[in-house]
C-alpha positions in Angstrom: 34.4 11.9 -77.1 33.5 13.7 -73.9 29.7 13.4 -74.4 29.8 9.6 -74.4 31.6 9.2 -71.0 29.6 6.9 -68.7 28.5 8.0 -65.2 29.9 5.0 -63.4 32.9 2.7 -64.2 32.4 -0.2 -66.5 31.9 -3.8 -65.4 35.5 -4.5 -66.2 36.6 -2.2 -63.4 38.0 -4.2 -60.4 36.1 -2.1 -57.9 33.3 -3.5 -55.6 29.6 -3.4 -56.5 27.6 -0.3 -55.5 25.5 -2.4 -53.2 28.3 -3.2 -50.8 29.1 -0.3 -48.5 31.9 -0.9 -46.0 33.0 0.7 -42.7 35.5 3.5 -42.5 39.1 2.8 -41.2 38.1 -0.1 -39.0 35.6 1.8 -36.8 32.2 0.3 -36.3 28.9 2.2 -36.6 25.7 1.3 -34.6 23.7 -1.7 -35.9 20.7 0.4 -36.9 22.8 2.4 -39.4 25.0 0.2 -41.6 28.5 1.6 -41.9 29.8 2.8 -45.2 33.3 3.5 -46.4 34.1 7.2 -47.0 35.5 7.6 -50.4 34.3 4.1 -51.7 33.8 3.7 -55.5 30.0 3.6 -55.1 29.7 6.8 -53.0 32.1 8.6 -55.3 30.3 7.5 -58.4 26.9 8.6 -56.9 28.2 11.9 -55.6 30.2 12.9 -58.8 28.4 14.3 -61.8 29.2 13.0 -65.3 32.8 14.0 -66.0 33.0 16.6 -68.8 36.7 16.3 -69.6 39.4 13.6 -69.7 41.1 15.2 -66.6 37.9 14.9 -64.6 37.5 11.3 -65.7 41.1 10.6 -64.7 40.5 12.3 -61.3 37.4 10.2 -60.8 39.2 7.0 -61.6 42.0 7.9 -59.2 39.5 8.6 -56.4 37.7 5.3 -57.1 41.1 3.5 -57.1 42.0 5.1 -53.7 38.5 4.3 -52.3 38.8 0.7 -53.6 42.2 0.4 -51.9 40.8 1.7 -48.6 37.9 -0.7 -49.0 40.3 -3.6 -49.4 42.3 -2.5 -46.4 39.2 -2.3 -44.2 38.1 -5.7 -45.5 41.5 -7.1 -44.5 41.3 -5.5 -41.1 37.9 -7.0 -40.4 39.0 -10.4 -41.6 42.1 -10.3 -39.4 39.9 -9.2 -36.5 37.5 -12.1 -37.1 40.3 -14.6 -37.3 42.4 -13.3 -34.3 39.9 -11.8 -31.9 39.7 -13.6 -28.4 37.7 -15.6 -27.5 36.4 -17.0 -30.8 32.7 -17.7 -31.1 31.6 -21.3 -30.5 28.7 -21.0 -32.9 29.5 -22.8 -36.2 26.8 -20.9 -38.0 28.4 -17.6 -36.9 31.7 -18.7 -38.3 30.1 -19.9 -41.5 28.3 -16.6 -42.0 31.5 -14.7 -41.4 33.4 -16.8 -44.0 30.6 -16.5 -46.5 30.1 -12.7 -46.5 31.1 -10.7 -49.5 31.1 -7.2 -48.0 32.4 -5.3 -45.0 29.0 -4.0 -44.0 27.5 -7.5 -43.6 30.6 -8.6 -41.6 30.1 -5.6 -39.3 26.5 -6.4 -38.8 27.3 -10.0 -37.9 30.0 -8.9 -35.5 27.7 -6.3 -33.9 25.0 -9.0 -33.5 27.5 -11.3 -31.8 29.0 -8.5 -29.6 28.1 -8.8 -25.8 25.9 -6.4 -24.1 27.6 -3.6 -22.1 28.3 -4.6 -18.5 26.4 -1.6 -17.0 22.8 -0.7 -17.3 21.5 2.8 -18.2 20.5 3.4 -14.6 24.0 2.4 -13.4 25.6 4.7 -16.0 23.3 7.5 -14.9 24.4 7.0 -11.3 28.1 7.2 -12.2 28.2 11.0 -12.4 26.5 11.2 -9.0 28.9 8.7 -7.6 31.8 10.6 -9.2 30.6 13.9 -7.6 30.3 12.2 -4.2 33.7 10.7 -4.5 35.1 14.1 -5.6 33.6 15.8 -2.6 35.0 13.1 -0.3 38.4 13.4 -2.0 38.3 17.2 -1.5 37.4 16.7 2.1 40.2 14.2 2.6 42.6 16.6 0.8 41.6 19.4 3.1 42.1 17.1 6.1 45.4 16.1 4.7 46.5 19.7 4.3 45.3 20.5 7.8 47.3 17.5 9.1 50.4 18.6 7.1 50.1 22.1 8.6 49.6 20.6 12.1 52.6 18.3 11.5 54.7 21.3 10.4 53.7 23.2 13.6 54.5 20.3 15.8 57.8 19.8 14.0 58.7 23.4 14.7 57.6 23.1 18.4 59.6 19.8 18.6 62.7 21.6 17.2 62.3 24.4 19.9 61.9 21.7 22.6 65.0 19.9 21.4 67.0 23.1 21.3 65.9 23.9 24.9 66.7 20.4 26.0 70.2 20.7 24.5 70.6 24.0 26.3 69.4 22.4 29.6 71.8 19.5 29.0 74.7 22.0 28.7 73.6 23.8 31.9 73.3 20.5 33.7 76.7 19.5 32.5 78.2 22.8 33.7 76.4 22.5 37.1 77.4 18.9 37.4 81.0 19.9 37.0 80.5 22.6 39.7 78.8 20.1 42.0 81.6 17.6 41.4 84.2 20.3 42.3 82.2 21.3 45.4 81.9 17.7 46.5 85.7 17.3 46.2 86.1 20.5 48.3 83.6 19.1 50.9 85.4 15.8 51.0 88.7 17.5 51.5 87.2 19.7 54.3 85.6 16.6 55.9 89.0 14.8 55.9 90.6 17.9 57.4 87.8 18.1 60.1 88.2 14.4 60.9 92.0 14.9 61.3 91.5 18.0 63.5 88.9 16.1 65.5 91.4 13.2 66.0 94.1 15.7 67.0 91.7 17.4 69.4 90.7 14.0 70.9 94.3 13.1 71.4 95.0 16.5 73.1 91.9 16.1 75.3 93.0 12.6 76.2 96.5 13.9 77.0 95.1 16.7 79.0 92.8 14.3 80.9 95.8 12.1 81.7 97.7 15.1 83.0 94.7 16.2 85.1 94.4 12.7 86.6 98.1 12.8 87.4 97.8 16.2 89.0 94.7 15.0 90.9 96.8 12.1 92.2 99.6 14.5 93.3 97.0 16.8 95.0 95.5 13.8 96.8 99.0 12.7 97.9 99.8 16.2 99.1 96.5 16.4 100.9 97.3 13.2 102.7 100.8 14.5 103.5 99.2 17.7 104.9 96.7 15.7 107.0 99.6 13.6 108.4 101.6 16.7 109.1 98.6 18.4 110.8 98.3 15.3 112.9 101.9 15.6 114.0 101.4 19.3 114.7 98.4 18.6 116.9 100.3 15.9 118.8 103.2 18.4 119.3 100.8 21.0 120.5 99.3 18.6 123.0 102.8 17.6 124.1 103.8 21.3 124.5 100.7 21.9 126.4 101.4 19.1 128.7 105.0 20.3 129.3 
């Protein structure tokens, strides 16, 4: 019973043909190496030796069943990608070829042939690391400048705080001195008013004294006239006595 076990599954098995490898889990391989499905019925049948027991045969059939299920999943993913990918190809032959393929590997080859070229050339891709290094150096330089600016800003902020504190102290001093100056001005104004009042009183006393002096001058002048008149009378009497 064990000696007559075939190497590969019979034709009645629902698995795919050995000549139809498929990609693994929806990932595409380069066009020069057709993708194959890891664990497909074909690869398992080729890698496994002839089963020697029923348990090995059962294990082989289970592995082929799982591989076939994975193959069908990948086939469904590719079909959904072909039907839903944006934008669809405008080539009718391309669509016809996709609908007529019977394996995932052929579908992958058609999709790879229809895929656009990468937007950057090899030279541009080689220049990208150089450009990245240059931008990194510039970024580091800008970072250092920013750190220097932040340090300078911190220093200026500290100096500004000191200046603001000194300004507040000067404001307090000015306010205190302003109050003193205001008080001194009040005292000066009071003294000026007193001086003006004293000056007015002195002027009134001077005017009164000047009037008294004028009055006394008038009295003196009157008395001088009286003396002159009396002296004249005395002279006349002396002359009269002399004549007698």
